[in-house]
Every structure is written in C-alpha cells, then in structure tokens.
N, C-alpha and C positions, 0 to 999 in steps of 0.2 A: 257650529256652534255646539252641533251634536255631537262632532268628536270631541270638543271639550268636556258636556256634562259627564262622556262614555266615561273620558279619563278621571274624570274628577270621581263617579261609580268605583270603576275599577280599585283608583286609589285606597276609596274608602274599605271596599271589599277585603283587598290585600291586610290594608291595617289590621283591622278584627281579625282577620285569620292569626295574624304573625302576633298579637297582643294575646289571642286566646294559649300562645304555647308558652307565655312568659310570665302571665297573672289571672289570677281571676277577674272573669271581666263581670263587672256589678251591673245588675240589670238597666240601671238609669243608661248606661252607655253602650248593652246591647238594645234597647229600647232605641236609641238616637241613630243607630247603624242601618237599623231595619227600616226605620223610615228613610232612609237617605235611599235603600234599594225597592221601594216602592213606587208607585204611581204617586200624583198627586192628590186624586182621590183619595185615597187611603189615609193619608195623613190627618190626623185628630184636629178638628179647631183648636189654637192655641190664643190665650188670652192677651191681646193687644198690652204692650208695653204703654204708659203714659209718661209725660213730662215729670211727673213726680215722683219716679221711681227713684229711688234711694242710694246713690252713690257717696260715700263717706271717704272711702280712700278708692281714689283708680290707679290702677299701677299699669305702665308699659314696659312690655318685654322690647328689646329693638331685634329679637329675631336673628341677632348676630352673635355675639360672645356668649349667651345663653347656650349655642348650640356647642361649643367647645368646653366649655368651665362647667366645675361642679364643686358642691359642697367636697372641703377636703383634698381638692383637685390641688396638684404644683403644677402651674405649666398647662399646656392645652391638653385636652384627654379626649380619648372616645367614647361617645355617647350613646345611649341606648334609648329605646321608651321607655322603661322604666326612671330614666333620667329626665326624660320628657314629662312623666306623669309627675316627679318629685317636685321640680319646678315649678307647679299651680299647689301643690301641697305645702312648699315652704311657706307660699304667702296666703294660703287658705288654710292654714290650723286653727282650733277653736281659739276666739277671743280677737280673731283677726279682725279688722275694720275694711277692709279689702274688699269691695262688694262688683267691683270692675277690672277685668283683665283686659289690654288690648296687648296685642303681638304685630311685629311689624314683619312684613313679607315682602319689602323690597329697599331699595337704594340707588333707583335710576334701571338697574339689572330687577330680576325679579329674583325670588330666593327658591323659586320649585320649576321644573321645566313648564313651559308656558308657549303657548301656540301665537300669543300677541309680541311679546317683547323676547327679550336675552335672559338667560339664566345667570345666575352670576359666576363670572369666571370662567366662561367656557369659549369665549373672543379672545382669552390669553394663548399663547404658544405654550409649549413643552420650555423652551428657553425662561418665558418671564413668569412660569410658573415653579421654575427653579428658582427664581429670585424673591419669594413671596415669604412671610413672614412666617415663622415657625406655627403660629393663630394660625393663620391663614391656609397653610396646607393642611394642618389637622383639620380645620371646618371644613374644608372640598372634601375631604377624604371620607368625612362624616357623615354630609349629605350626599355623596354620591352612593354611599352605603346606603344609605332610607331608601334614596329613590330607587337606587337598583332593585332593593327586593319590595318595593311597592310599598313602604311605608311614606309616609308624610307626616314629618314631626308637628308639624302647625295644627294639622289635622287632630291629633294624639294632644297637642295643650288646649285647641278650642273644646276638645270635649269631654277631655278632664275638670277642665276649668266648668263646663256646664253641668257635668256629672255633681261637682261639691257645691252648686247652685250660685256661682258667680257668673255675671253680663258677659259673654265670652265676643269679644269686638274685634278685627282687624286693625291694623292701623298704616296708613298709605305715604311714604314721604315723597308729598307733592313735588320737590324738584330738588333732590339728594344733588350734592357738589363737590364731594369728598375727591371725587378724581382719581380712584387708584384705577390701576389699568381692568383688575378686576371686578371693575363698576363700569364699565365701559360696555354699553350697547352699541348694536348694529343699526339702530335707527341713528343714534347721535354717530357713530362712525361715518354712515353713509350720505348725511346730512348735513355738512359744515355750517351752512347758512341757518339752520334752526341751532345752533351750540349760544350757550351764556355761559361761556367759561368752561365746566363741567357739570353743569343742568342745561337746561334746554330754553328757550324761548319762547313763553305761551303767547307772542304777539303773532305767531301763525297759527291759522286753522287747524294745518295738519298737526301740529303739535299737540294742541288739547285734542284733536279726536284721537291722536295715539295716549294719551293718558289715560285718556275718559273709558276707551277698551283697556285698558290694563286693569283699573278698576274694578270695569264690569267681569272681565275675566277672575278676580281673585273673587269676589263678592259670589258668583254661581259656584265657581270651585268649592268653597267652604261652605259647614254649616254653620256661620256667625251668626250673631243678634245684629249685626253691622260693621258700619267701618266709619273710621275717621282719617279726616284728609289734613295732612299735620304739613301744615302750610309755615313751620317753623325749621323744617331742614328741607331745602334751606331757603332763610325769607328775601330770595330775588327771581324776579319773575318775568322780565320787561328789559329790554336794551333801549326803546324808545317809548315815543307815545306819550299823550296826554293821561291826566290821571283820571279822566272821568273815558278816555279810551280801554285804559286797563281797567277799570272798575267794570264796564260793560262786558268785556271778553270774561271776564273771571266769574263774573255773576251768572253768565251763561252756563259756564263750564259747571257752576256748582247745583244749578238749577237741574242740571240734566242727570247730574248724578242723585239727587233727590228725586227724581220720576221713575229716574232706573230702579232703585231702593225696593218703590212703592211697587212698581211692579212685581220685581222678586218678590218682594213681602206677601203680594198679592196670593203667587203661586204656595210660599208657604206657609200662606193662613195667619202670617203673624205679622207686625211691625217690623222694619229693620232700621235701626237708628242711624241715623248721619251726625256724627261729631265733627268737631274742626278744634284743630291747636292753631290757635291767628299767628301771623309772623311777628316776629322782633324786628328791632331796630340793632342787631346783631351786639346787643350790649353797649351800644353808645350813647343812647338815650334809652328812659324804660320805654314796654311797649306800649303804644297808645294809638287811639282810634286813628289817628293823624297818619301818622308813620305807617298804619297799617292799608289804610286808602289810597296811601300815594304809592303803595308798592303794587298794589291792585285789587287789594280785599277790603270788601265792606261787610265785616261780620255783623254788621247792625242791619243793614237790607237781608241778610240770609236768612235771621231772627224773624224779622217782621213778616218776611214772606213766606216764614214756615216751612223752609228747606231745611234748618238742621232742629237737632234735639237738646245739644248743650255743645258747649265751649270752652277749652281754656287758657286761658291768660299766662304765661310764662316766659321767662329769658332765654336766652341764646347760649346754650350748651354752661355757662356759668351760675350759680344760684343767687337773687338778689333778693334780699333778706326782707327789704321796703318796697314789695312790687305793689305797685299801683292797682289794685281789684277795684276801688270806690268810683272813680272815674266810667270804669267799665260797666258797673252793678247799674247807675243811673243813668247810662245810656241805652242799655237793654235790657229789659226787663221780661221777656216774653219767655225767654229760656234758662236754666241754670246756667250758672258761669262758676268754672273750678279754676283755683288756684295751684299754680304749677311750681315743683321744685325740682331743680337740676343737682345733680351730684355731687357737683364739685365748686369750690369756693376760686375765685379770681387768683389766680398767683398763687393757691394752695400749694406746699410741701407735704404735706401729713396725707394726701389720698383723699377718697372719699368722704364725704358728710359723716360725721357721728352721728350717734341717736340723737344729742343734745341740740348739735345745729339744725337738724332735721324738724325737732321743736320747737325750735324758734324761729324756723322758717313759717310749719304751720300755725306758730299763735299769731304772727303777723296777718297771715291772709284769713284767718278768722276773723280777728279784729277787724278786717277791711270788708268783712259781709260774704266770702264767699261761701258756695252752695257745698264744696267739697274741697278734698286735697288731690291732686296729680303728680305723681312720681315717677321722675323718668329715668332711667338708668342707673334705679337704685342698686342693681344685682352686680355692674362692673367691678364692682371692689374685688371680684376671683380674679379679673386679670390680672391683678397685682396680688394675689394671693393671700388675700385676705378674704374677711366674711363681711357683709352688708348686715349690718344691726337692724334683724328681722323684728326683734323684740319692739322697737318701734311703729309697729304696724297696727299693734292693739292700742296706742294711744291718736297716732295723727288726724283720726276722724273723730274727736271727740272734743269738740266745740266747748262744751262746760267743763270740762277739766284744763284745757288747756288756756282757756280765758281765767281761771284760777290762781296760773301762775304755778302750780304744784312744782313745776320741773326749773324754777327760778335758776338761774346760772347761780345766784349766791350760795344757795343753800348748799351745806356740805352733804357728800354723796359718798358713801364707804365705797372703795374700789380696789380690785386685787386683793382682799384679805385671806384666801384662801390660797391653798395650794395640791395642787395631784399628787398622792404620796407614791404611785405607784404607775408605770406605765398602763393607758387603759384606753379602749377602743372609746367612740362617740358617733353622736347620732343627731344630726342636724334637723332633724324634722320631727319626734318625738322620743320616749323612750323606746328600748330595745326594740327592732321591729323585726320580719321574717325576711330581711333582706343584708346584705353586707354591709358593715358597718361602714360609715364616710370617711375616719380618720382613725388617727390614735393621737394620744397627748403623751409627751414623755412624760415621765418621772420628775415631780420639780416645777412644773409647768402655773405659773401663776395665774388664778382665775379669780373673777367676782362673780359672786351667786346672783341668780336672775328670779329664779324661783324653785321650789321646789314640788316633785310630782312622783309622790309616794316613794318608792325604792329608788327613785331616779331625781337628778336634779338639772336643772336648764343653768349651765355656766358660761361666761365669758373670757377668751383669753386675752391677753395682753397685745395677742395679733390680730386681736376682734373676733375670731370663732367663736359663735355661738352655737354650743352642742349640749345634749342631754349625755351625762354620764352615771355609774353608779352613786347613791349616796356616800358608800363605802370607800371609794376614791380620791374622796376629798376632805381635807383637815383645816382647820383655821390657822391661818399662818400669824398674823399679827393684824391689829388693827390700823389701819391705814387712812385718814379721811384727808380729800381733797376738797376741794371748791372748782372744781373744773366744771 
C-alpha cells in the first residue's frame, strides 16, 4: 500500500515539473498538486457532494483512442501533455453543458503501471507487438514515453477537468472481453479456471477480490472525484449459478467498493462518488431490470442501500433511439438516472452519429424523464479522420430546448453554403491560440457556418471538421437548403 501511494505521489510530482516546462501552471492546478504532496492533515475541508448535483451531460473518455488521435490528425499520432489538456478544453468550452467527465483506465489490463494487475501490452512478445495495428503500436509508444518520463496522462486529464470546473471521475470496465492479445492479463493467463471467454467468471471469490483491488488501486492512485463501475463492458459475469446466487455475490462486491470509497473520502475530507453503468442485453432486447438481475446485477438494491450516487441506462455498442427509461425511473427513485447515447447506429455505413442523430436520441431520453444525458465514445470519429460534432454539447443537456422540437428533422437547415477562399490554418477549440494550429483547410473546402466569434468564425466542413478560421477566409458560395 505504501509503495502504491509513494508511486502515485512521485508521478504527480514529476508530471507537475514537466507541465511547468510546456505551459503556464494555473492556480487551481498548482493547488491540486500541492495538496497531493502534503499530509492529510494539511488538506482544507471540502464541501461534500450531494445527490442533487447537476449533471446535464456526462462525457465518457475510453482512455484508449483519445491517447493516439487529435483534431486534424491523419491516422495515429504522437501525443503530449498539451493534447491531454486539449481533450478537456474541447468539451469544456463556454456554453458547453458537460458537467461531468469520466476517463477509463482499464480493459482487463490497466492503462498505467500497476502493482496489482497487468499494464496493457506488457504480456505480449516482440513478435506479437510487431503484428499490432498501427493504432495500437502508436498508443503503446505514446504511453511508454509518458510513463517513462514520469507523466501520467490520466492524471493530467483529471486535473485539467477539475481546473475547468468539471466533476472528474474514473470509469472502470468490470469485465471487458475484447480478447486482443494486448488486453491479456497475467491473472487471466495463470488461472484458466477463472476464465469466461476473454473475461473473468465472477463466481469465484478470487476473481472478485482481484477486481476489487484493481478498483481500489486506481482510486488511491488518482485525485478523482469518484469512480464509475461499467457493467456494460461486457455484460457477462457468471458461467453458472442461480440468479440469487449471482446477485448476492455482486451485491457484496458493490458494497465493498462503496465502503472503500467512503474510507478514502474521509482521508481526502470529501465525498467520493460511486456511479454505475448498468448491463444491457447485448442489444438483443432493451436493457431492463429483469435482464440486469439475471446477469447478476441488482441496481435497485444498490440504490436502496445507499451504495451508489447515480446510474446510467444505455445500450450495448449501438444507439437505441427508443431507450426505455420510464420503467427504470419508476423502479429507482433514490438516485438520478442518466440516459446513455452510443456513438453509432446498427449497420451504419456513414460512421459516427451526426449532431441531428445525437439530438434525436437526447430528445427521447428527456421525454422519458432522465436526469441527464450520458455520451459514450463521442470522440471516436477521429479514428476515421473525422471530427465529432462538438457543437452539440451545448444543446444535449437542455431539456426544455429539445422538447420544443427546435431541431425537428423536417425543418430546413442551411448546409455548406460557404467556401474557404484560400488555404487557411484552423483551430478546433477556439479562435487563434498560443499554440500551433490543429490543421489546415485547403482552398475550395465547402463549409457550414456554425457561429461567428469576432474576427473568427466557427465552421464545419463536409468531412465533419468543426473549427475556427479567420472570417476573411470564408465567402458565401450559394444557398443550398436541405431537410436532412
């Protein structure tokens, strides 16, 4: 335990030193790092969070592709501290309704040097690594460079989110089963009897102990506001056993995490949030309490016992526009319930969701009484060299606006009515900043005007890039009206 805490302090200290060499350190971030390096007695009391905290939009980073993509990037790219901070800046712009940021730190393997489990990719041989995709090779290189230099990119993201006023949570995938060789753990390799496909069988005490200690290590490592247990990656936990046997074992695990968070919270003199994303049924049927309980998860009991602060209902992988929230709201009244939006449609050939599709899904969830919107893998459009529709983050959390049907699909909207006059640099997170541009628009690029910002204008290109350019670089092409 002392070794883990010492490692955490060393990482935070080295991250602070390196950050000072690349950009000015603002007061809030400096104060955060000072608190991490002093005794618990020196930390000023912090007001406890309450269940009524406003979370209009909850934004989930997978901790994976966001480590090797960036705005304007073409394929996998090297990333640095500024890129980690930009990830937060992109979702915390003025007018954004994102109130809570989650960042994932595992997928069976852990995404940081771990004493309890296995760090991603470290169980692979050089021959196996040579067969990895370009994306995975770049990710592995980026993470090795970060950690070899004492920089923890997840700590950077959490600190930047808190500095910008966001609630900053970890999210932990309870039983990821993608099965890639770089996601294999020593625990999984050494214990064949504990395996459940690419995941683990939670019927075994040893598995639940192992998972608990991974969660505990992550919480103790990071200055987070709490953690989410993601039971939807993947929603399979038991090979055998009755429903009641499964529920009893999973209830004990959730309670154990709750107790641990309370103990950690007392040390930090603040409440640490425990959230859950409930399991779906792999899209076979809508996510329901009955299917969740059969899998072994009883979120109604977790809420009734006061173990969790909020929960999210979502589908597996693909968006379900008619997500059934009302039954959950009727069943569970103790905590807020959020409606999840996945990033793609089933059998879609057009890539990630458009702004209109996100708004359509959000409208459904608000109609069914959600307390807020939860978005998953929003940024993964960049895996395909496209930009996510960041502008929608200023609307998804506005229940009144969306229920007025302001964005009804039948309403004509002006699209790509302007053109870039000459090659111009663009910035994705605001008018020209004290950092290199995020990319360039070639002359002749067709764009849609999103909003004006003084001598700059926010445009969106046909390829989905949303960015700021000089007003002088844009001219009216012709009016083209679409009912898309």
